[in-house]
Every structure is written in C-alpha cells, then in structure tokens.
LUMDRENMI-268057 format. One record per residue (C-alpha): residue in one letter; x, y, z. Coordinates in steps of 0.5 Angstrom, whole numbers. Example, Ala and Ser with C-alpha at 12.3 -4.5 7.8 and 13.67 -1.06 7.14 Angstrom:
REM residues 2
["A", [25, -9, 16]]
["S", [27, -2, 14]]
REM end
This chain:
REM residues 329
["M", [296, 554, -192]]
["N", [296, 548, -194]]
["Y", [301, 543, -199]]
["F", [302, 537, -201]]
["V", [308, 531, -201]]
["G", [306, 526, -206]]
["N", [300, 525, -205]]
["R", [299, 527, -198]]
["Q", [297, 534, -196]]
["V", [300, 538, -191]]
["I", [297, 542, -186]]
["S", [301, 548, -184]]
["M", [299, 555, -181]]
["Y", [302, 560, -178]]
["L", [303, 563, -170]]
["G", [305, 570, -172]]
["R", [311, 570, -175]]
["I", [313, 563, -174]]
["L", [311, 557, -179]]
["V", [308, 551, -175]]
["W", [306, 545, -179]]
["G", [302, 539, -177]]
["R", [300, 532, -178]]
["T", [299, 529, -185]]
["A", [293, 527, -189]]
["P", [292, 523, -194]]
["V", [288, 524, -200]]
["E", [282, 519, -200]]
["N", [279, 515, -206]]
["L", [275, 511, -209]]
["E", [272, 509, -215]]
["L", [269, 502, -218]]
["S", [269, 500, -225]]
["P", [264, 499, -228]]
["S", [259, 504, -223]]
["G", [252, 506, -223]]
["T", [246, 500, -225]]
["V", [250, 494, -227]]
["H", [245, 488, -231]]
["F", [244, 481, -229]]
["D", [241, 476, -233]]
["A", [234, 473, -230]]
["A", [239, 465, -230]]
["G", [243, 468, -225]]
["Q", [250, 472, -227]]
["S", [256, 475, -225]]
["K", [261, 480, -227]]
["Y", [267, 483, -223]]
["I", [267, 490, -221]]
["T", [275, 493, -221]]
["V", [276, 497, -213]]
["T", [281, 504, -213]]
["S", [283, 506, -207]]
["H", [286, 510, -203]]
["D", [286, 504, -197]]
["T", [282, 498, -195]]
["W", [276, 498, -199]]
["Y", [269, 494, -196]]
["V", [263, 491, -199]]
["T", [257, 490, -196]]
["K", [250, 487, -200]]
["D", [242, 489, -198]]
["S", [239, 482, -202]]
["N", [241, 475, -200]]
["W", [240, 474, -207]]
["I", [246, 476, -209]]
["S", [253, 474, -206]]
["L", [260, 477, -206]]
["N", [266, 474, -206]]
["K", [270, 478, -202]]
["N", [268, 482, -196]]
["S", [275, 487, -196]]
["G", [281, 488, -201]]
["T", [285, 493, -203]]
["S", [287, 498, -209]]
["G", [286, 494, -215]]
["Q", [284, 488, -213]]
["T", [276, 486, -216]]
["C", [271, 484, -213]]
["L", [266, 478, -217]]
["I", [258, 480, -215]]
["S", [254, 474, -216]]
["C", [246, 474, -217]]
["A", [242, 467, -216]]
["E", [236, 466, -222]]
["N", [230, 470, -221]]
["T", [224, 466, -222]]
["D", [219, 471, -221]]
["F", [215, 474, -227]]
["S", [218, 482, -225]]
["P", [226, 486, -225]]
["R", [229, 486, -218]]
["Y", [234, 491, -215]]
["G", [239, 490, -211]]
["T", [245, 495, -208]]
["V", [252, 493, -206]]
["T", [256, 499, -202]]
["F", [263, 501, -202]]
["T", [267, 504, -197]]
["C", [274, 506, -196]]
["G", [275, 512, -190]]
["T", [269, 516, -191]]
["R", [268, 515, -198]]
["S", [262, 511, -201]]
["E", [260, 508, -207]]
["T", [254, 505, -209]]
["I", [251, 499, -215]]
["T", [245, 498, -216]]
["V", [244, 492, -218]]
["Y", [239, 490, -224]]
["Q", [236, 483, -226]]
["A", [232, 481, -230]]
["Q", [225, 478, -230]]
["F", [224, 471, -232]]
["V", [221, 469, -238]]
["P", [218, 463, -239]]
["E", [220, 459, -246]]
["F", [220, 453, -250]]
["V", [223, 449, -254]]
["V", [220, 444, -257]]
["E", [223, 439, -263]]
["P", [219, 437, -268]]
["T", [214, 441, -269]]
["S", [210, 437, -274]]
["F", [209, 430, -275]]
["N", [206, 426, -281]]
["L", [204, 420, -280]]
["N", [201, 413, -284]]
["S", [194, 410, -283]]
["T", [197, 404, -281]]
["A", [190, 400, -281]]
["S", [193, 394, -276]]
["T", [196, 398, -271]]
["T", [197, 405, -266]]
["I", [202, 409, -268]]
["T", [207, 412, -262]]
["F", [211, 418, -263]]
["S", [215, 422, -259]]
["F", [218, 430, -258]]
["T", [222, 433, -253]]
["I", [220, 440, -249]]
["D", [227, 444, -247]]
["S", [224, 449, -243]]
["R", [225, 453, -236]]
["C", [217, 453, -233]]
["E", [212, 448, -231]]
["W", [208, 447, -238]]
["T", [202, 443, -238]]
["I", [200, 439, -245]]
["S", [192, 438, -249]]
["S", [191, 434, -254]]
["S", [186, 433, -260]]
["N", [182, 428, -258]]
["W", [185, 423, -263]]
["I", [192, 423, -260]]
["T", [194, 421, -253]]
["V", [198, 424, -249]]
["D", [202, 418, -245]]
["P", [199, 420, -237]]
["N", [205, 421, -235]]
["N", [208, 426, -238]]
["E", [201, 431, -239]]
["R", [205, 435, -234]]
["G", [212, 437, -233]]
["S", [219, 442, -232]]
["G", [225, 443, -233]]
["S", [230, 442, -238]]
["R", [230, 436, -244]]
["Q", [224, 432, -243]]
["N", [222, 426, -248]]
["V", [214, 426, -249]]
["Q", [210, 421, -252]]
["A", [203, 421, -255]]
["T", [199, 415, -259]]
["V", [194, 416, -265]]
["A", [190, 411, -267]]
["T", [189, 407, -273]]
["N", [186, 411, -278]]
["T", [180, 409, -281]]
["G", [178, 415, -285]]
["G", [181, 420, -289]]
["Q", [187, 425, -288]]
["R", [186, 429, -282]]
["T", [191, 434, -278]]
["G", [190, 435, -270]]
["Y", [195, 438, -265]]
["I", [198, 438, -259]]
["Y", [198, 444, -255]]
["I", [204, 445, -249]]
["S", [202, 451, -244]]
["E", [205, 455, -239]]
["D", [201, 454, -233]]
["D", [202, 461, -230]]
["G", [201, 464, -238]]
["Q", [206, 468, -239]]
["A", [209, 464, -244]]
["D", [205, 463, -251]]
["T", [202, 456, -252]]
["V", [207, 452, -258]]
["Q", [202, 448, -262]]
["I", [205, 441, -266]]
["S", [201, 439, -271]]
["V", [200, 432, -273]]
["T", [197, 430, -280]]
["Q", [196, 423, -281]]
["K", [194, 419, -287]]
["G", [187, 416, -289]]
["V", [185, 409, -292]]
["A", [182, 410, -298]]
["V", [175, 411, -298]]
["Q", [170, 410, -303]]
["P", [163, 414, -305]]
["T", [157, 412, -302]]
["V", [149, 413, -303]]
["E", [143, 414, -298]]
["A", [137, 413, -301]]
["H", [131, 417, -298]]
["A", [123, 417, -300]]
["I", [116, 420, -297]]
["N", [109, 419, -298]]
["W", [105, 424, -296]]
["Y", [99, 423, -292]]
["N", [93, 428, -289]]
["D", [91, 426, -282]]
["S", [85, 430, -282]]
["T", [81, 427, -289]]
["D", [85, 420, -287]]
["T", [87, 420, -295]]
["W", [94, 419, -298]]
["L", [95, 425, -302]]
["N", [98, 421, -308]]
["K", [105, 426, -306]]
["Q", [112, 423, -307]]
["S", [119, 426, -305]]
["W", [125, 422, -307]]
["Q", [131, 423, -305]]
["V", [139, 420, -307]]
["I", [144, 422, -305]]
["F", [151, 421, -307]]
["K", [158, 422, -302]]
["G", [164, 423, -306]]
["G", [170, 418, -302]]
["S", [177, 419, -300]]
["T", [179, 421, -309]]
["T", [175, 423, -314]]
["K", [171, 417, -316]]
["T", [165, 415, -322]]
["I", [160, 411, -321]]
["N", [156, 407, -327]]
["S", [150, 404, -328]]
["I", [146, 408, -324]]
["V", [139, 406, -324]]
["V", [134, 409, -319]]
["S", [128, 406, -319]]
["V", [121, 404, -314]]
["I", [119, 398, -313]]
["D", [113, 394, -309]]
["D", [114, 389, -303]]
["S", [115, 383, -308]]
["G", [121, 386, -311]]
["N", [117, 388, -318]]
["T", [119, 395, -321]]
["I", [114, 400, -322]]
["Q", [117, 405, -325]]
["V", [124, 408, -327]]
["L", [126, 415, -325]]
["P", [129, 418, -331]]
["T", [136, 420, -328]]
["S", [144, 420, -331]]
["N", [146, 413, -331]]
["S", [153, 415, -329]]
["I", [156, 421, -324]]
["T", [162, 424, -323]]
["L", [164, 426, -315]]
["A", [170, 429, -313]]
["A", [173, 428, -307]]
["N", [168, 428, -301]]
["E", [163, 431, -305]]
["T", [155, 431, -303]]
["V", [150, 431, -309]]
["Y", [143, 431, -309]]
["W", [139, 427, -314]]
["G", [132, 428, -314]]
["L", [129, 434, -308]]
["N", [136, 438, -305]]
["A", [137, 438, -297]]
["S", [132, 444, -297]]
["D", [125, 442, -301]]
["F", [126, 434, -300]]
["N", [121, 435, -293]]
["N", [116, 440, -297]]
["P", [110, 437, -299]]
["N", [109, 443, -304]]
["N", [116, 440, -308]]
["A", [113, 433, -308]]
["Q", [115, 430, -315]]
["L", [114, 423, -316]]
["S", [109, 421, -322]]
["L", [108, 414, -321]]
["N", [102, 413, -327]]
["G", [97, 412, -323]]
["H", [100, 408, -317]]
["D", [98, 409, -310]]
["V", [105, 409, -307]]
["D", [103, 406, -299]]
["Y", [108, 408, -294]]
["D", [109, 400, -293]]
["E", [109, 397, -299]]
["Y", [114, 401, -304]]
["S", [122, 402, -303]]
["L", [126, 407, -306]]
["T", [132, 403, -309]]
["V", [139, 406, -313]]
["Y", [143, 402, -316]]
["G", [151, 403, -319]]
["D", [157, 398, -320]]
["I", [160, 401, -314]]
["V", [154, 403, -310]]
["S", [147, 402, -307]]
["D", [143, 404, -302]]
["E", [134, 401, -301]]
["A", [129, 406, -297]]
["P", [122, 404, -296]]
["F", [118, 410, -297]]
["V", [116, 413, -290]]
["Q", [109, 417, -288]]
["E", [109, 425, -286]]
["N", [104, 429, -284]]
["V", [101, 434, -288]]
REM end
C-alpha cells in the first residue's frame, strides 16, 4: 500500500503479517505560466515565464535568436525570455524547455514576421512659382526598411538622399522656377524588396500668368502632274488660352502680299473669349486643314502664289503671320 505524508509518498508493503516501511518519494510538479505558445513582436520583445516546481528547475533554448536571463531557478521564480528583432519577411518559431526531475515542459516561441513600413511627413507640398530662384524643401522618413526615391522630372532629390534606411531621416528636394501654368508632380518612396506599399508625396507648384497665343497657318495647293496652281487655299488660325480666362478684341484676319498690301480681309468675328488652356480654331479645324477638298479661301480672282502672300492675324494682345506653304495633290 502507498500512503502520503504531506506531499511525500510513503511506500509500504506487507511481508506475511509484518508491515515493512520503505523510503518516501517526492511528488514531482512542474507548471509554467504562461504556457503553450507565447507570441513575440517582430521588433523584438521580452516576456517573463513563472515556474512552479517541486525542486530546482533548469531551462534550455534551441535558437540563437532567443535569449534567457538564467539557466535555472527554484519554484516561484521567473525566467525572462527575449527575442531579437526578426528582419525576415516570414515568422519564425523556436522552443524553450524547462525540466525538473523527470518532468519536462516546453514553450513554443512564435515571433511575427518583419513588416516594412514608412512614416513620411509631410505627404504634400504647395509651392510658389518663384520667378527668380529655385525652391528647396525637405521631408522626413521614419522607416524600418531600406528605401529608394524617384520623382517627376522637374523635381530633383538630393543625390545623397535617393537611398536610405532607418529612422527619422531628413530628405531634401529642389523644384526649379516654373515659367508655365500650375503643375503637380510626385515623389515616390519605395521599399527595396517590394514588400511595402509605395508612399507618394504630391508637390503642387503655382504657375505664372500665361497669356493667350495665336498661330496663323496657310496652304496653297499645287498639282505636280499638270504643273499648275489649283487656286485652292486653306487657312487656319489657332487660338490657345493662357492660364486664366481672357478676351481678345479687335481681331483682323487678312491676306497680304509681299509688299505689305492687304489683298483681302477674311470674314471673322472681331473678338473671342478663351477659357484657361482652351483651344479654338478659325478657318479649317485641325482634321480638315490638310485636305485640299476642304480648301476655303476665295481671293476674288487673285492667284495666290505660295511665296508671294501671307496670312496674318492681329488682335489687341496677340498677333501672328505665316506665308502660304506649297502642298501638292
């Protein structure tokens, strides 16, 4: 028969009618808190394990990225398990084993995978046109990975800042003088291994005031096979809007000879209002201008030789002049 005195087991047996008492054996005990699988962050982390045991316990690990603050202890004491930073893009597992007497308990150490991330400040800029100088601006990157920068062609990143890694790095970029309308470009920050989303910084630069423009175009058609002018003239005036809505007044479109004499004033409106960046055609539009079947210029009997006459257009804020160009049919 077996008896217990306190927590010790008393072993006994009968030999005939005589009870023989033997030595007592301890009740072995080993408990861990927490137990099972213990989770650790990718950045590195430490956690305590409390050990309850009947005697001195010992602990070992199977991975060099796991460290322990002690190799042994007694009941009620703790063991600190620490994990180094996981820089791989996949999670990893290890084990820590506690033993006491014949008892053994194992903890599975799970550490999350490395997740690349950026913190960029700011993520947008609104800049002046600065007609006399360039603009240098800066932003910061706080990261846990290596990164590369690219940008729109009118934005220049300091070559020393085009690649980097680590935390809180200041990056400088330069934007040249803007002589046109408002423009928006981008700076892109990409994780080198493609494991993180690309961060985009928008850069909007104000433009300078751009006035409307006008272009004159003229064609005189010629037949090579008969060596004759066809008396078909095509004309086209292209108005292009500036950076704001603008009205052009006092417009005159005419044909002049090489002595500066006006041969004909073409019937058109004497004003036009253009929205910003709007394009308007007078005469033939873009698709018809190069088609001799759509030639539309009557000069009341004048034969227009391409090297003797020009098409002119004048307004209060625009003007242009273009000689007639020979085209063959």
